[in-house]
C-alpha positions in Angstrom: -5.3 8.8 -36.6 -2.4 7.7 -34.4 -2.9 7.3 -30.7 -0.7 9.5 -28.6 1.0 8.5 -25.4 0.6 10.6 -22.2 3.1 13.4 -22.1 6.0 13.2 -19.6 5.5 16.1 -17.2 8.7 17.6 -15.7 6.9 20.3 -13.7 9.1 19.9 -10.6 8.0 23.4 -9.4 4.5 21.9 -8.9 5.9 19.8 -6.1 5.4 20.9 -2.5 8.4 23.0 -1.5 9.2 20.7 1.5 9.8 17.8 -0.8 12.2 19.4 -3.2 15.3 19.2 -0.9 14.5 15.5 -0.4 14.2 14.8 -4.2 17.3 16.8 -5.1 19.3 15.4 -2.2 18.6 11.8 -3.0 19.3 12.3 -6.7 22.6 14.1 -6.0 23.7 11.4 -3.5 22.9 8.8 -6.1 25.0 10.5 -8.8 27.9 11.1 -6.5 28.0 7.5 -5.2 27.7 6.0 -8.7 30.6 8.2 -10.0 32.8 7.9 -6.9 32.4 4.1 -6.4 32.0 2.3 -9.8 33.4 -0.9 -8.3 36.0 -3.3 -9.8 36.6 -3.9 -13.4 34.2 -6.4 -14.9 35.3 -9.9 -15.9 34.0 -12.2 -18.5 32.0 -14.0 -15.8 30.5 -10.6 -14.8 29.4 -10.0 -18.3 27.8 -13.5 -18.5 25.9 -12.8 -15.3 24.9 -9.3 -16.4 23.5 -10.6 -19.7 21.6 -13.5 -17.9 19.9 -11.0 -15.6 19.2 -8.6 -18.3 17.5 -11.3 -20.4 15.3 -12.6 -17.6 14.4 -9.2 -16.4 13.2 -8.1 -19.8 11.4 -11.4 -20.4 9.6 -11.1 -17.1 8.4 -7.6 -18.0 7.2 -8.7 -21.4 5.5 -11.9 -20.1 3.8 -9.9 -17.3 2.7 -6.8 -19.2 -1.0 -7.4 -18.5 -0.4 -8.3 -14.9 1.7 -5.2 -14.2 -0.7 -2.9 -16.0 -3.6 -4.2 -13.9 -1.6 -3.8 -10.7 -0.8 -0.3 -11.6 -4.4 0.6 -12.3 -5.4 -0.9 -8.9 -2.5 0.7 -6.9 -3.4 3.4 -4.4 -0.1 3.3 -2.5 3.7 2.7 -3.1 4.1 -0.1 -5.7 6.0 -3.3 -5.0 8.2 -3.8 -8.0 8.7 -7.5 -8.9 11.8 -6.7 -10.9 13.6 -6.1 -7.7 14.4 -9.9 -7.8 16.9 -9.2 -10.7 18.0 -5.8 -9.4 19.0 -7.1 -6.0 20.7 -10.2 -7.5 22.8 -7.9 -9.7 23.6 -5.7 -6.8 24.9 -8.7 -4.8 27.2 -10.2 -7.5 28.1 -7.5 -10.1 30.5 -4.6 -10.0 28.7 -1.5 -8.9 28.7 0.2 -12.3 27.2 -3.0 -14.0 24.6 -3.3 -11.2 23.6 0.3 -11.8 23.4 -0.2 -15.6 21.2 -3.3 -15.1 18.9 -1.4 -12.8 18.6 1.6 -15.2 17.9 -0.6 -18.2 15.4 -2.7 -16.3 13.6 0.3 -14.8 13.6 2.1 -18.2 12.2 -0.9 -20.0 9.4 -1.3 -17.4 8.6 2.4 -17.5 8.4 2.5 -21.3 6.4 -0.7 -21.6 4.0 -0.3 -18.7 4.0 2.8 -16.6 4.3 5.6 -19.2 1.3 4.4 -21.3 -0.8 4.1 -18.2 -0.1 7.1 -16.1 1.9 9.9 -17.7 3.4 10.6 -14.2 5.5 13.6 -13.5 9.0 12.8 -14.7 10.6 14.3 -11.6 8.8 11.7 -9.5 9.9 8.9 -11.8 13.5 10.1 -11.5 13.2 10.2 -7.8 11.9 6.7 -7.5 14.7 5.4 -9.8 17.2 7.2 -7.7 16.1 5.6 -4.5 16.3 2.2 -6.2 19.9 3.0 -7.4 20.9 4.0 -3.9 19.5 0.8 -2.6 21.4 -1.1 -5.2 24.6 0.7 -4.2 24.1 -0.2 -0.6 24.2 -4.0 -1.0 27.9 -4.6 -1.7 29.1 -2.5 1.2 26.9 -4.6 3.5 28.2 -7.9 2.1 31.8 -6.7 2.4 31.2 -5.6 6.0 30.4 -9.3 6.8 33.3 -10.5 4.7 30.8 -12.1 2.3 31.5 -10.3 -0.9 31.6 -13.8 -2.5 28.0 -15.1 -2.1 29.1 -18.7 -2.5 30.8 -20.0 0.7 31.3 -23.5 1.9 30.4 -25.4 5.1 29.6 -23.3 8.2 30.5 -20.0 6.5 27.3 -20.3 4.5 25.5 -19.2 7.6 27.5 -15.9 7.5 26.4 -15.4 4.0 22.8 -15.9 5.0 23.2 -13.3 7.8 24.9 -10.9 5.4 22.1 -11.4 2.8 19.4 -10.8 5.4 21.0 -7.5 6.6 21.5 -6.5 2.9 17.8 -7.1 2.2 16.8 -5.0 5.1 19.1 -2.2 4.2 18.0 -2.3 0.5 14.3 -2.1 1.3 14.9 0.7 3.9 17.1 2.8 1.6 14.5 2.3 -1.2 11.3 2.6 0.8 11.8 5.3 3.5 12.5 8.3 1.2 9.6 7.3 -1.0 7.3 7.1 2.1 8.4 10.5 3.3 7.9 12.0 -0.2 4.4 10.5 -0.4 3.5 11.8 3.1 4.7 15.4 2.1 2.6 15.2 -1.1 -0.4 13.8 0.8 -0.3 14.9 4.4 -3.7 13.4 5.2 -2.7 9.9 3.9 -2.1 7.5 6.8 1.4 6.2 7.3 0.1 2.7 6.6 -0.5 3.7 3.0 3.0 5.2 2.7 5.1 2.6 4.5 3.0 -0.2 3.2 0.9 -2.9 4.9 2.3 -6.1 6.4 1.3 -8.0 3.3 3.1 -5.5 1.0 6.2 -5.5 3.1 6.2 -9.3 3.2 6.0 -9.3 -0.6 8.9 -6.9 -0.9 11.0 -9.1 1.4 9.9 -12.2 -0.5 11.1 -10.7 -3.9 14.4 -9.7 -2.4 14.8 -13.2 -0.9 14.3 -14.6 -4.3 16.9 -12.1 -5.5 19.4 -13.5 -2.9 18.8 -17.0 -4.1 19.1 -15.9 -7.7 22.5 -14.4 -6.9 23.8 -17.8 -5.7 22.5 -19.5 -8.8 24.0 -16.8 -10.9 27.5 -17.4 -9.5 27.4 -21.1 -9.9 25.4 -21.6 -13.1 24.3 -18.4 -14.8 22.0 -20.2 -17.3 20.0 -21.7 -14.5 18.7 -18.2 -13.6 16.1 -18.9 -16.2 14.5 -21.3 -13.7 13.7 -18.4 -11.5 11.6 -16.7 -14.2 8.4 -18.9 -13.8 8.2 -18.6 -10.0 8.5 -14.8 -10.2 5.8 -14.6 -12.9 3.4 -16.9 -10.9 4.0 -14.9 -7.7 3.3 -11.7 -9.7 0.0 -13.1 -10.9 -1.0 -14.3 -7.4 -0.3 -10.8 -6.1 -2.7 -9.4 -8.7 -5.4 -11.9 -7.7 -5.0 -10.7 -4.1 -5.3 -7.1 -5.2 -8.4 -7.9 -7.2 -10.0 -9.7 -4.3 -9.3 -6.7 -2.0 -10.7 -4.3 -4.6 -13.8 -6.4 -4.9 -14.3 -6.2 -1.2 -14.0 -2.4 -1.1 -16.7 0.2 -1.7 -15.7 2.2 -4.7 -16.6 5.6 -3.3 -15.1 5.3 0.2 -12.6 2.5 0.2 -14.3 0.8 3.1 -15.6 -2.7 3.0 -18.7 -3.5 0.9 -21.8 -4.5 2.8 -21.4 -8.1 1.7 -17.7 -8.3 2.8 -18.5 -6.7 6.1 -21.3 -9.2 6.8 -18.8 -12.0 6.0 -16.5 -10.5 8.7 -19.4 -10.5 11.2 -20.2 -14.1 10.3 -16.6 -15.1 10.9 -16.7 -13.3 14.3 -19.8 -15.4 15.2 -17.8 -18.6 14.4 -14.9 -17.3 16.4 -17.2 -16.5 19.3 -18.4 -20.1 19.5 -14.8 -21.0 20.4 -13.7 -18.0 22.5 -17.0 -16.9 24.0 -15.9 -13.2 23.8 -18.5 -10.5 23.2 -18.4 -8.2 20.3 -20.5 -5.2 19.0 -21.9 -3.7 15.9 -22.4 0.0 15.2 -24.8 1.5 12.6 -23.6 5.1 11.8 -25.8 7.4 9.7 -24.9 10.9 8.7 -27.6 13.4 9.7 -29.2 15.5 6.9 -26.7 14.3 4.3 -29.2 15.1 1.5 -28.7 18.8 2.4 -24.9 18.4 1.6 -25.7 16.9 -1.8 -28.3 19.5 -2.6 -26.1 22.4 -1.6 -22.7 21.4 -2.9 -23.4 18.7 -5.4 -22.9 14.9 -5.4 -19.2 15.1 -6.2 -18.7 17.1 -3.0 -21.0 14.7 -1.2 -18.7 11.8 -2.2 -15.7 13.8 -0.8 -17.6 14.1 2.5 -18.4 10.4 2.5 -14.7 9.5 2.1 -13.7 12.0 4.8 -16.3 10.5 7.2 -15.2 7.0 6.4 -11.6 7.9 7.2 -12.6 9.7 10.4 -14.6 6.7 11.6 -11.6 4.4 10.9 -9.3 6.8 12.8 -11.3 6.2 16.0 -11.0 2.4 15.7 -8.5 -0.3 16.4 -6.5 -2.0 13.7 -8.6 -5.1 13.8 -12.0 -3.4 13.8 -13.9 -3.5 10.4 -15.7 -0.6 8.8 -18.1 -1.1 5.9 -20.4 1.2 3.9 -23.9 -0.1 4.3 -25.5 2.1 1.7 -26.0 5.8 1.0 -24.7 7.7 4.0 -24.8 4.7 6.4 -21.7 2.9 7.7 -21.4 -0.2 9.8 -18.7 -1.1 12.3 -17.6 -4.4 13.7 -15.9 -4.2 17.1 -14.5 -7.6 18.2 -13.7 -8.4 21.8 -15.7 -5.6 23.3 -18.7 -5.4 25.6 -21.6 -2.8 25.7 -19.8 -0.1 27.7 -16.7 -0.2 25.5 -18.9 -0.2 22.4 -20.7 2.9 23.7 -17.4 4.7 24.3 -16.3 3.9 20.7 -19.6 5.1 19.3 -19.3 8.4 21.3 -15.8 8.9 19.9 -17.1 8.3 16.4 -20.0 10.7 16.9 -17.7 13.4 18.3 -15.1 13.0 15.6 -17.7 13.4 12.9 -19.1 16.5 14.6 -15.6 18.0 14.6 -14.9 17.2 11.0 -14.1 19.9 8.5 -14.1 19.0 4.8 -12.7 21.2 2.1 -14.2 20.7 -1.4 -14.0 22.5 -4.7 -17.3 23.4 -6.3 -16.7 24.8 -9.7 -13.8 27.1 -9.3 -14.7 28.0 -5.7 -13.3 26.3 -2.6 -15.9 25.6 0.0 -15.5 24.3 3.6 -18.2 22.0 4.9 -18.8 21.9 8.7 -21.6 21.2 11.1 -21.7 17.5 10.2 -23.2 15.1 12.7 -24.0 11.4 13.0 -26.6 9.2 14.7 -25.2 5.9 16.0 -27.0 2.7 17.0 -25.1 0.1 19.1 -25.9 -3.7 19.2 -23.9 -6.1 21.3 -23.6 -9.9 20.9 -25.2 -11.9 22.5 -27.4 -9.5 24.4 -29.0 -7.7 21.4 -29.1 -10.7 19.0 -27.3 -13.8 18.0 -27.2 -13.7 14.2 -25.7 -11.3 11.6 -29.1 -10.1 10.4 -30.3 -9.8 14.0 -27.4 -7.6 15.1 -27.7 -5.4 12.0 -31.5 -5.0 12.5 -31.1 -4.1 16.2 -28.3 -1.6 15.5 -30.4 -0.1 12.6 -33.5 0.2 14.8 -31.4 1.9 17.6 -29.9 4.3 15.0 -33.4 5.4 14.0 -34.2 5.9 17.7 -31.2 8.2 17.8 -32.6 10.1 14.9 -36.0 10.5 16.5 -34.3 11.6 19.7 -32.9 14.7 17.9 -30.0 13.3 15.9 -26.3 13.6 16.8 -26.6 11.0 19.5 -25.8 7.4 20.4 -28.4 4.8 21.4 -27.4 1.5 22.9 -29.1 -1.3 24.7 -30.0 0.5 27.9 -32.0 3.4 26.3 
């Protein structure tokens, strides 16, 4: 029996209505720009550069198939495409029509070899993503010409002008490519935080790094096209290092909620103890336990219970600062690390968490029926360093004991060091 690939699904009418004008507008703008501004006629040198980039882009995809597939399996947000090294380089030195052709071939090759077998994504979303990349490619040459740096090889002090032009072109490229995608993702998933649509600092740094390599590749391409092959190994190694970082992050995340595992969270607390030895700043630990969570599982099922856990985890995170850490301790218990905060501040945070959980409404599908889960509540124990304890286990034990005191006091309450 022959294995079948996932079908390409065109169902554009399945998309939210608000996103259709964005999709169609971006794709129409791409077609108009490509047709209206094909660029100059290609020279023999352009063909040599085109072929050099095409060869290394296809080689990189083939040599990184396992890496790219693993990254795609792990991805839960917009994907940083390492082939942008070659796309940006082509955009900087090739006529517009050739740069577009290079991008289309590279993207199609990557999709056929990696993305299609894995995901079977809606084809209209694939077309939209490709259109944003093509718009980004089309934006590079106008920026370089604006700075008078259409020729990326300049001598003496004028090289600084090329550097500035390249930097601006990189920012324009990543904005034209990324912003429409972020807006589309937000429309598809309104509850998703902007940080997961616009990307984290690390992801944006990776995007800028690949485009910077693309700028350097453009200069090599103009001077010695054959030497572009030397850029292949650094890109492959960078790609694998990115995968290793993703694997490390995934290993540190609880599979059901996306929060830190208990072990990773304890490591963060231990690191805070080490930092405290230098800064002498207080910090706090919260133990948050959902009240009567067994009733949710018994009434709606464990799948719905998992949805509730994820919603509670996101709700807790929304009440915290960017540098606070949330972990799943086990079952329906969560732990929170609050650096640089004393007892009163920790109590205020705990109260915000308790109130937010109480206000939470979770919609779940049970069978074919949509159900709305309300009346959730949480009991919270607060332990502050150094008043409550001076070790990781000690702080957790104190916070846990105070959380159980909150349970005994009637649930849906906070207990700190003064009770």
